[in-house]
N, CA and C of each residue as an Amber inpcrd file, in Angstrom:
protein
   171
  38.5660000  65.7310000  33.2450000  37.9930000  67.1780000  34.4290000
  36.8680000  66.3910000  34.1380000  35.9000000  66.9200000  35.4360000
  34.6090000  66.1780000  35.3930000  33.7550000  67.2490000  34.7550000
  33.6100000  68.0520000  33.9610000  33.0100000  68.9900000  33.3820000
  33.1100000  68.6880000  31.8450000  34.0980000  68.1690000  31.8820000
  34.8530000  67.0500000  29.8110000  33.8210000  65.6170000  30.6220000
  33.9210000  65.1990000  31.1700000  33.4760000  63.5140000  31.2180000
  32.1210000  63.6820000  31.4600000  31.6450000  64.5500000  31.9580000
  29.6070000  65.2420000  32.1270000  29.8500000  65.0300000  30.3140000
  30.5590000  66.1670000  29.8830000  30.2590000  66.8740000  28.3730000
  30.0400000  65.5870000  27.6000000  31.0610000  64.7190000  27.6010000
  31.1730000  63.2700000  26.7110000  29.7780000  62.5570000  27.2300000
  29.5510000  62.5730000  28.1970000  28.7140000  61.6710000  28.4040000
  26.6750000  61.9320000  27.6500000  27.2780000  63.0000000  28.1570000
  25.6280000  63.9110000  27.1730000  25.8280000  64.0880000  25.6310000
  26.6230000  63.7330000  24.4590000  26.7580000  63.8830000  23.3760000
  25.2870000  63.7040000  22.4910000  24.3810000  64.1920000  21.9180000
  23.1310000  63.4690000  22.1320000  23.1150000  62.5300000  20.8600000
  23.8290000  63.0080000  19.8900000  24.1490000  61.7750000  18.9730000
  24.4550000  60.4590000  19.6030000  24.0400000  59.7820000  19.1600000
  24.5590000  58.3810000  19.8230000  25.6060000  57.9490000  19.6050000
  25.6250000  58.0050000  18.4560000  27.1380000  57.3380000  17.5140000
  28.1780000  58.2130000  17.6830000  28.3280000  59.2110000  18.0340000
  29.4620000  60.3340000  18.7630000  29.7670000  59.9990000  20.2200000
  29.1490000  59.2110000  20.8590000  29.0890000  59.4850000  22.0890000
  29.6900000  58.3310000  22.5740000  31.0710000  58.2290000  23.6420000
  31.6800000  57.1260000  23.7610000  31.3010000  56.1120000  24.4680000
  31.9650000  54.6740000  24.4910000  30.7550000  53.6330000  25.2910000
  31.6960000  53.6390000  26.3210000  30.1850000  53.1430000  27.6480000
  30.4570000  53.3570000  28.9750000  32.7810000  52.5940000  28.8550000
  33.1360000  51.7860000  28.0320000  34.4950000  51.0870000  28.2860000
  35.3510000  52.4290000  28.2100000  35.4310000  53.0140000  27.0210000
  35.9510000  54.3890000  26.7470000  35.5200000  55.3740000  27.9750000
  34.7720000  55.5750000  28.6510000  34.4080000  56.9280000  29.3120000
  34.7240000  56.2140000  30.5220000  34.9250000  54.8500000  31.5380000
  35.9500000  54.2760000  32.7860000  37.1070000  54.7820000  32.4500000
  37.6630000  54.4100000  31.3700000  38.8590000  54.8040000  31.0070000
  39.4860000  56.3350000  30.8840000  38.7690000  57.6080000  30.9280000
  39.1240000  58.8560000  31.4220000  39.4700000  58.9180000  32.4260000
  40.0950000  59.7870000  32.7870000  41.3880000  60.3740000  33.5650000
  40.4300000  60.4270000  34.4560000  38.8140000  60.7120000  34.9230000
  38.2910000  61.4090000  35.7510000  37.9510000  59.9520000  36.6890000
  38.2620000  59.0820000  35.9500000  37.4300000  58.1690000  36.6810000
  38.6100000  57.4680000  36.9810000  40.1750000  57.0120000  36.5270000
  41.5160000  57.0700000  36.6970000  41.6300000  57.1190000  37.5800000
  41.8130000  58.7250000  38.3940000  42.1190000  59.1050000  39.1490000
  40.9420000  59.7800000  40.5920000  39.7650000  58.8590000  40.7070000
  39.3380000  58.9000000  41.5170000  39.6920000  58.1890000  42.7050000
  39.2790000  58.6680000  43.6850000  39.6850000  57.8050000  44.6650000
  38.2590000  56.8450000  45.4500000  38.5850000  55.8720000  45.5670000
  37.8200000  55.2530000  46.4400000  36.5770000  55.6180000  47.2730000
  35.4320000  55.0380000  47.2580000  33.8280000  55.7980000  47.4280000
  34.5100000  55.7940000  49.3350000  35.3030000  54.4600000  49.5300000
  35.6050000  54.6440000  50.5320000  35.6870000  55.7480000  51.8870000
  36.6470000  56.5260000  50.3570000  37.6110000  57.4490000  51.6080000
  36.6090000  58.0980000  51.5690000  36.0860000  58.8370000  50.5690000
  35.3790000  59.9990000  50.0830000  33.5870000  59.9980000  52.0500000
  33.4460000  58.5390000  51.8110000  31.9090000  58.5570000  52.7830000
  32.9360000  58.5340000  53.8220000  34.2740000  58.3920000  54.0030000
  34.1290000  58.5960000  55.9040000  35.3490000  59.6720000  55.6640000
  35.1270000  60.8780000  54.7150000  35.2210000  62.4900000  55.3980000
  34.0200000  63.1470000  54.6510000  32.7570000  62.3370000  54.7040000
  31.6350000  63.1080000  54.5400000  30.7640000  62.7810000  56.2050000
  31.2300000  61.6640000  56.3020000  31.0130000  60.7440000  57.7340000
  31.3180000  61.2840000  59.0170000  32.5070000  62.2200000  58.4430000
  33.1510000  61.9000000  60.2060000  33.2340000  62.9480000  60.9140000
  32.5770000  64.1930000  60.3290000  32.2100000  65.2610000  61.3260000
  30.7510000  65.3510000  61.9980000  29.7500000  64.0400000  61.5030000
  28.3450000  63.9620000  61.8620000  28.3220000  63.8270000  63.3210000
  27.6230000  64.0710000  63.7250000  27.6930000  63.5890000  65.8010000
  26.7340000  62.3510000  65.6620000  26.6650000  61.6190000  66.5880000
  26.2080000  60.5640000  65.9430000  24.7270000  60.6180000  66.5380000
  23.9570000  59.4060000  65.6180000  22.9320000  59.2670000  65.2420000
  21.9080000  59.4750000  66.8530000  22.3510000  58.9920000  67.3930000
  21.6080000  58.8470000  68.5530000  21.0250000  60.4910000  68.7280000
  21.8320000  61.4360000  68.6950000  21.8220000  62.5790000  69.4290000
  21.4340000  63.2700000  68.1980000  21.4060000  62.7720000  67.3760000
  20.6360000  63.1460000  65.5690000  19.2800000  63.1880000  65.4310000
  18.7220000  61.8600000  66.4070000  17.6160000  61.4460000  67.2910000
  16.7570000  62.3560000  67.3950000  17.7080000  62.2510000  68.5850000
  16.8420000  63.6940000  69.4080000  16.6950000  64.5980000  69.6610000
  17.7300000  65.4020000  68.7910000  17.1200000  66.3800000  68.0910000
  16.3190000  66.9970000  67.4180000  15.7850000  65.6330000  66.9320000
  14.9060000  65.8860000  66.1960000  13.0770000  65.6820000  66.7690000
  13.9540000  65.1260000  68.0080000  12.5860000  64.7810000  68.4350000
  11.9060000  65.7780000  69.2960000
């Protein structure tokens, strides 16, 4: 889970903290969707840029 992965990253004792390589093998990253799909979901409902600029003026 996300919380588990964050907890692993925040271990204060460096010798007990997992390496970046080990963290990247965590299920959180293994099951993560590509950033492109997440970005598309965020942007799909935004009005066109020109409309947003007009609204600010």
